[in-house]
C-alpha positions in Angstrom: 77.1 -31.5 -68.6 79.8 -32.4 -71.1 81.9 -35.4 -70.4 84.8 -33.1 -69.5 82.7 -31.1 -67.1 81.4 -34.3 -65.4 84.9 -35.6 -65.0 86.0 -32.3 -63.4 83.0 -32.4 -61.0 83.8 -36.0 -60.0 87.4 -35.1 -59.4 86.5 -32.2 -57.2 84.3 -34.4 -55.1 87.2 -36.9 -54.8 89.5 -34.1 -53.8 87.2 -33.2 -50.9 87.6 -36.7 -49.6 91.4 -36.7 -50.1 91.8 -33.4 -48.2 89.7 -34.8 -45.4 92.0 -37.8 -45.2 95.1 -35.5 -45.0 93.6 -33.5 -42.2 92.7 -36.6 -40.3 96.1 -38.2 -40.7 98.0 -35.1 -39.8 95.9 -34.3 -36.8 95.5 -37.8 -35.2 97.4 -38.9 -32.1 97.5 -42.7 -32.5 99.8 -44.7 -34.7 96.7 -46.6 -35.9 95.4 -43.6 -37.7 98.5 -41.5 -38.3 100.9 -44.2 -39.4 98.8 -47.2 -40.5 96.1 -44.9 -42.2 93.2 -47.0 -40.8 90.5 -44.5 -41.8 88.2 -43.6 -44.6 86.5 -40.4 -45.9 83.5 -39.9 -48.1 80.8 -37.5 -49.3 77.1 -38.4 -49.4 74.1 -36.5 -50.7 71.3 -35.2 -48.5 69.4 -38.6 -48.7 72.5 -40.5 -47.6 73.6 -41.9 -51.0 77.3 -42.1 -51.7 78.7 -39.4 -54.0 82.4 -39.8 -53.7 85.1 -41.5 -51.6 88.9 -41.5 -51.3 91.0 -44.5 -52.1 90.9 -45.6 -48.4 89.6 -48.8 -46.8 87.1 -50.8 -48.9 85.3 -52.4 -45.9 84.7 -48.9 -44.4 83.5 -47.3 -47.5 81.3 -50.0 -48.9 79.5 -50.5 -45.5 79.0 -46.7 -45.2 77.5 -46.7 -48.8 75.1 -49.4 -47.7 74.1 -48.0 -44.3 74.1 -44.2 -44.5 70.6 -43.9 -45.8 69.1 -45.4 -42.6 71.4 -43.3 -40.3 70.7 -39.9 -41.7 66.9 -40.2 -41.4 67.1 -40.8 -37.7 68.8 -37.5 -36.9 67.5 -33.9 -36.6 70.3 -32.0 -38.4 71.4 -28.4 -37.9 74.4 -26.5 -39.2 77.6 -27.2 -37.2 76.3 -30.6 -36.0 78.5 -33.7 -35.9 77.1 -37.2 -35.0 79.2 -40.1 -33.8 78.4 -43.8 -33.9 79.9 -47.3 -33.9 77.0 -49.6 -33.3 77.3 -52.3 -36.0 73.6 -52.8 -36.0 72.8 -49.1 -36.5 75.2 -48.4 -39.3 78.6 -49.3 -38.0 80.9 -52.2 -38.8 82.6 -53.2 -35.5 83.0 -51.2 -32.4 86.6 -49.9 -33.0 85.5 -48.3 -36.2 84.0 -45.0 -35.1 82.1 -42.9 -37.7 81.6 -39.1 -37.5 79.0 -37.5 -39.7 78.6 -33.8 -40.5 75.8 -32.2 -42.5 76.5 -29.6 -45.2 73.9 -26.8 -45.5 73.5 -24.3 -48.3 70.8 -21.6 -48.7 69.4 -22.8 -45.3 68.7 -26.4 -46.3 70.6 -29.7 -45.9 72.4 -30.5 -49.2 75.0 -33.2 -48.4 77.1 -34.9 -45.7 80.8 -35.4 -45.2 81.8 -38.5 -43.2 84.9 -40.2 -41.9 85.4 -43.5 -40.2 88.5 -44.3 -38.2 89.7 -47.4 -36.3 90.4 -46.7 -32.7 92.9 -49.1 -31.1 91.0 -48.9 -27.8 87.2 -48.4 -27.6 86.8 -49.7 -24.0 86.9 -53.5 -24.2 88.4 -55.3 -21.2 91.2 -56.6 -23.4 93.7 -54.1 -25.0 93.1 -53.4 -28.7 89.4 -53.9 -28.3 89.4 -57.0 -30.5 88.6 -59.7 -27.9 87.7 -63.3 -28.3 84.1 -62.3 -27.6 80.7 -63.9 -27.7 78.5 -60.8 -27.2 78.7 -57.3 -28.7 78.9 -55.6 -25.3 82.2 -57.5 -24.5 83.9 -55.7 -27.4 83.8 -52.2 -26.0 81.7 -49.1 -25.7 78.6 -49.2 -28.0 77.8 -45.8 -29.4 74.3 -45.4 -31.0 74.1 -42.4 -33.3 74.4 -39.3 -31.0 75.5 -35.7 -31.4 79.2 -35.2 -30.6 78.8 -31.5 -31.6 75.6 -29.5 -31.5 75.7 -26.3 -33.7 79.4 -26.3 -33.5 79.8 -26.9 -29.8 81.2 -30.2 -28.4 78.8 -32.1 -26.2 81.2 -32.7 -23.3 79.2 -35.5 -21.7 79.2 -37.5 -24.9 82.9 -37.1 -25.4 83.5 -38.0 -21.7 81.4 -41.1 -22.1 83.1 -42.5 -25.2 86.6 -41.9 -23.8 85.8 -43.1 -20.2 86.7 -46.7 -20.6 89.9 -46.4 -22.7 93.4 -46.8 -21.5 94.6 -43.5 -22.8 91.7 -41.0 -22.8 93.9 -38.1 -23.9 94.9 -39.9 -27.1 91.4 -41.0 -27.7 90.1 -37.5 -27.4 92.8 -36.3 -29.7 91.7 -38.8 -32.4 88.1 -37.7 -32.1 89.1 -34.1 -32.4 91.0 -35.1 -35.6 87.9 -36.7 -37.0 85.9 -33.5 -36.2 88.6 -31.4 -37.9 88.5 -33.6 -41.0 84.8 -33.1 -41.4 85.0 -29.4 -40.9 87.6 -29.2 -43.7 85.5 -31.4 -45.9 82.4 -29.4 -45.2 84.1 -26.1 -46.0 85.4 -27.4 -49.3 82.1 -29.1 -50.3 80.2 -25.9 -49.4 82.4 -23.9 -51.8 81.7 -26.4 -54.6 78.0 -26.2 -54.0 78.2 -22.4 -53.9 80.1 -22.3 -57.2 77.7 -24.6 -59.0 74.5 -23.4 -57.3 72.2 -25.7 -55.4 70.3 -26.8 -58.5 73.4 -27.2 -60.5 75.0 -29.3 -57.8 71.9 -31.6 -57.5 71.8 -32.0 -61.3 75.5 -32.9 -61.5 75.0 -35.6 -58.8 72.2 -37.2 -60.8 74.3 -37.2 -64.0 77.3 -38.6 -62.1 75.2 -41.5 -60.6 73.6 -42.2 -64.0 77.0 -42.4 -65.7 78.3 -44.7 -63.0 75.3 -47.0 -63.4 75.8 -47.2 -67.2 79.5 -48.2 -66.7 78.5 -50.7 -64.1 75.8 -52.2 -66.3 78.2 -52.5 -69.2 80.7 -54.4 -67.0 77.9 -56.8 -65.8 76.9 -57.3 -69.4 80.4 -58.7 -70.1 79.8 -61.5 -67.6 77.9 -64.5 -69.2 74.4 -64.9 -67.9 73.9 -67.8 -65.5 74.0 -69.0 -62.0 77.4 -69.5 -60.4 77.8 -71.2 -57.0 80.7 -71.3 -54.6 81.4 -72.2 -51.0 84.4 -71.4 -48.9 85.0 -71.7 -45.1 86.1 -69.8 -42.1 88.6 -71.6 -40.0 86.8 -71.1 -36.7 85.0 -68.6 -34.5 87.2 -68.7 -31.4 84.4 -70.3 -29.4 84.6 -73.9 -30.7 82.9 -73.8 -34.1 85.2 -74.8 -37.0 84.9 -75.0 -40.8 82.1 -72.4 -41.0 80.6 -72.3 -44.5 79.9 -69.2 -46.5 77.8 -70.2 -49.6 76.9 -68.0 -52.6 74.6 -68.4 -55.5 75.5 -65.6 -57.9 72.9 -64.8 -60.6 74.0 -62.8 -63.6 71.0 -61.6 -65.7 72.1 -59.2 -68.4 73.3 -56.0 -66.8 72.2 -57.0 -63.3 73.6 -59.3 -60.6 72.1 -60.8 -57.4 74.3 -62.3 -54.7 72.3 -64.8 -52.6 74.0 -66.1 -49.5 71.0 -68.2 -48.3 73.2 -71.3 -47.9 75.5 -69.7 -45.4 75.9 -70.8 -41.8 73.7 -69.4 -39.1 75.3 -66.8 -36.8 77.8 -68.4 -34.5 78.7 -67.9 -30.8 82.1 -66.3 -31.7 82.9 -62.9 -33.2 83.1 -63.7 -36.9 79.5 -62.6 -37.4 78.9 -59.4 -39.4 76.1 -57.0 -40.1 74.7 -56.9 -43.6 76.5 -53.6 -44.3 79.8 -55.4 -44.1 78.7 -58.2 -46.4 77.5 -55.5 -48.9 80.9 -53.8 -48.7 82.7 -57.0 -49.8 80.2 -57.7 -52.6 80.4 -54.1 -53.9 84.2 -54.2 -53.8 84.5 -57.3 -56.0 82.2 -55.9 -58.7 83.8 -52.5 -58.5 87.1 -54.2 -59.4 85.5 -55.5 -62.6 84.3 -52.0 -63.6 86.3 -49.6 -65.8 88.8 -47.5 -63.8 87.0 -44.3 -64.6 83.8 -45.5 -62.9 82.9 -42.8 -60.3 82.9 -44.1 -56.7 79.2 -43.3 -56.1 76.1 -45.3 -55.3 75.0 -45.4 -58.9 77.8 -47.9 -59.5 76.0 -50.4 -57.2 72.3 -49.9 -58.2 72.3 -53.0 -60.4 73.7 -55.3 -57.7 71.2 -57.0 -55.3 72.1 -58.7 -52.1 70.3 -61.4 -50.1 71.4 -62.9 -46.8 68.8 -64.3 -44.4 68.4 -62.5 -41.1 70.2 -64.4 -38.4 72.8 -65.9 -40.6 76.6 -65.3 -40.3 76.4 -62.5 -42.9 73.3 -60.7 -41.5 73.7 -61.3 -37.8 71.1 -60.2 -35.2 72.1 -58.1 -32.2 73.8 -58.8 -29.8 76.0 -61.1 -31.9 79.7 -60.6 -31.5 81.2 -59.0 -34.6 84.8 -57.9 -33.9 86.3 -60.3 -36.4 83.4 -60.2 -38.9 84.5 -56.8 -40.2 88.1 -57.9 -40.7 88.1 -61.6 -41.3 84.6 -62.6 -42.6 84.5 -59.7 -45.0 87.7 -61.0 -46.5 86.3 -64.5 -46.9 83.1 -63.0 -48.6 85.5 -61.5 -51.2 87.0 -65.0 -51.8 83.5 -66.5 -52.2 82.4 -63.9 -54.7 85.7 -64.2 -56.7 85.3 -68.0 -56.6 81.8 -67.8 -58.1 83.0 -65.3 -60.8 86.0 -67.6 -61.6 83.4 -70.0 -63.1 82.0 -67.2 -65.3 85.1 -65.2 -66.2 88.2 -67.2 -65.1 90.6 -65.0 -67.1 89.5 -61.9 -65.3 89.6 -63.2 -61.7 92.7 -63.9 -59.6 93.3 -66.8 -57.2 92.6 -66.4 -53.6 94.9 -63.9 -51.7 96.1 -64.6 -48.2 92.6 -64.2 -46.9 93.2 -62.7 -43.5 94.0 -59.3 -42.0 96.1 -61.2 -39.5 94.9 -59.0 -36.6 97.2 -58.4 -33.6 95.9 -56.5 -30.6 98.1 -56.1 -27.5 98.6 -53.9 -24.5 99.0 -53.6 -20.8 97.3 -55.9 -18.4 94.6 -54.6 -16.1 96.1 -52.7 -13.1 99.3 -51.7 -14.9 100.7 -48.3 -13.8 101.6 -47.6 -17.5 98.5 -48.5 -19.5 98.9 -48.9 -23.3 96.9 -50.4 -26.1 97.9 -51.2 -29.7 96.5 -52.8 -32.8 97.7 -53.7 -36.2 97.0 -55.8 -39.3 99.7 -57.7 -41.1 99.9 -58.3 -44.9 100.4 -61.6 -46.8 100.6 -63.0 -50.3 98.4 -61.7 -53.1 96.7 -64.3 -55.4 98.1 -64.6 -58.9 96.0 -64.0 -62.1 96.3 -64.5 -65.8 98.2 -61.2 -66.3 100.8 -61.6 -63.6 102.0 -63.2 -60.4 100.8 -62.2 -57.0 102.6 -59.5 -55.0 104.5 -60.4 -51.9 103.8 -59.2 -48.4 100.9 -56.8 -49.0 97.4 -56.0 -47.7 94.7 -57.2 -50.1 91.1 -56.6 -50.9 89.1 -55.2 -47.9 92.0 -53.3 -46.3 94.9 -51.3 -47.7 96.4 -50.0 -44.5 100.1 -49.5 -44.1 102.3 -51.5 -41.7 103.3 -49.8 -38.5 107.0 -48.7 -38.8 109.2 -50.6 -36.5 110.6 -47.3 -35.1 107.2 -46.1 -34.2 106.2 -49.4 -32.5 109.4 -49.7 -30.5 109.5 -46.1 -29.4 106.0 -46.0 -28.0 105.4 -49.5 -26.6 107.4 -52.1 -24.6 107.8 -54.3 -27.7 110.8 -55.1 -30.0 110.4 -56.4 -33.5 113.1 -59.0 -33.9 112.2 -60.3 -37.3 110.3 -58.8 -40.2 110.5 -60.1 -43.8 109.0 -62.2 -46.5 108.0 -65.8 -45.9 109.7 -67.3 -48.8 107.9 -70.1 -50.6 104.5 -69.4 -49.1 103.0 -68.5 -52.5 101.1 -71.2 -54.4 102.9 -72.7 -57.4 101.6 -72.0 -60.9 102.4 -70.5 -64.3 102.0 -67.4 -62.3 103.1 -67.9 -58.7 101.1 -66.6 -55.8 102.7 -64.0 -53.6 104.7 -64.8 -50.4 103.4 -64.0 -47.0 105.2 -62.2 -44.2 107.0 -63.1 -41.0 106.8 -60.6 -38.1 108.2 -61.6 -34.7 107.9 -59.6 -31.5 109.8 -59.7 -28.3 108.0 -58.3 -25.2 109.9 -56.2 -22.7 107.0 -55.9 -20.2 104.1 -58.1 -19.3 101.2 -57.8 -21.8 97.9 -59.2 -22.9 97.7 -60.4 -26.6 94.8 -61.2 -28.9 95.1 -62.8 -32.3 92.2 -62.9 -34.8 93.5 -64.7 -37.9 92.3 -66.9 -40.7 93.6 -69.2 -43.4 95.4 -71.3 -40.7 93.2 -74.4 -41.5 91.9 -73.7 -45.1 94.6 -72.7 -47.6 94.1 -69.9 -50.1 92.9 -71.6 -53.2 94.7 -71.6 -56.6 93.0 -71.1 -59.9 93.2 -72.7 -63.4 95.5 -75.4 -62.1 97.5 -73.2 -59.8 98.4 -74.5 -56.4 97.2 -73.2 -53.0 99.1 -70.7 -50.9 100.6 -71.9 -47.7 98.4 -71.6 -44.6 99.6 -69.2 -41.9 101.0 -70.0 -38.4 101.0 -68.2 -35.1 103.6 -69.2 -32.5 104.4 -68.2 -28.9 107.9 -69.2 -27.9 107.8 -71.7 -30.7 104.5 -73.3 -29.6 101.6 -73.1 -32.1 98.6 -71.0 -31.2 95.0 -71.3 -32.3 93.9 -69.0 -35.2 91.9 -66.9 -32.6 93.3 -66.7 -29.2 93.9 -64.5 -26.2 97.0 -65.0 -24.0 99.3 -63.3 -21.5 103.0 -62.8 -22.2 106.0 -62.1 -20.0 109.2 -60.1 -20.6 111.4 -62.0 -23.0 108.5 -63.9 -24.6 108.4 -64.0 -28.4 105.3 -64.0 -30.6 105.9 -65.0 -34.2 103.2 -64.6 -37.0 103.7 -66.2 -40.3 101.0 -65.0 -42.7 99.5 -67.1 -45.6 100.7 -66.9 -49.2 98.5 -66.3 -52.2 97.1 -68.9 -54.5 98.9 -69.6 -57.8 97.4 -69.3 -61.3 97.7 -71.8 -64.1 99.4 -75.2 -64.4 103.0 -74.9 -63.2 
């Protein structure tokens, strides 16, 4: 293929993912998917290797790229099938992220897969939002091992009934699953047309060329990093179960056009829910290196062939079942990014930014058990971006492993018994420097009905670090009626109570 033809082919694969995302967003029932865009879509080849992805959620996409090969070999696929899963130890990330996979057949044989993953604000945990302060996986909701949701185009009713049985609003949950199914059907149709146009052999050849091209670009980017070993350690604040200052240690080896990320010095898995499966760790590592690659690098598995990963089984970043993992996907993945960037800052300091706010600032809330008006809600809150050589950090944004939107105040207040009484920038939270870090956010809620609240937050003890002489960003704060809360906490609130979240700032870059 000529370079122009390869670019067109890559763009058409990307367009399949983009269209899937539009169908999913426009069909979904919940604000979490429709308004916050907490979902991701991708295309894989018949062996489960990533071919293309939309610019959705890095932690979703990188983990799918790592885990899909194992998933697809376990299933007997037929045309019209769709398989659902969320088990973090069988290809998922954490239980609220539910993956739906559909095969694409051409000329009677399996040729590819279309996949989407969406975060469900309720997956059946005892606490609303399904992000509890947990110590075992089963406390976090319904565990779905890979199973057919559709068989030859027909919904398996007992499977759908099982996965919606424990949620507070089964109708909304069923609607969101239907939206995921519809997105895969749209993607499968579009991808089938592309395969038909190119022919089965031409499609397979184009995928090989696309991955080889991505590998060459990735290799050139790694070649630009000086050879050597670079070490860095950063810490999680706590695990919500009494463990504090939990180390994540990296030895990064750059050898020509190859890299190995070795996390052997990291803490063992902990009682709380900041553990994560290896696929989530891989997603964070892949993300950082993808940021160093040229913008035109195709988002396919070839881009990651030269990156090796080591994390001992049973450690925080390669936890064993039934470890709790609800916060591992959202908080630990973010800290892994900081650790990889910290190591790279010792190799290419002019190409790496200071630490960003380092937390998705997770808020889950909803009705208490026994309420006659059950509801469940989840959102993440942005913060300050770390500054770099080329510019200051942005204020009040999501960074690194998520790029979801905020929930519009009008949507939140019209659907739930909550009022947003303050929402703005947290001035002065960014670290000082020649380039200042970005400021965090302030978001304050007033409850108009009794509710149960869970917070999973980080960078409340350990500030986001500055770089090249820049100062750290401010740590975050969580307050209920003015009283400070722990970084990870569950509590009940009454009408009139106020919950205030002040998110961390980003680190500064360069001497002030």
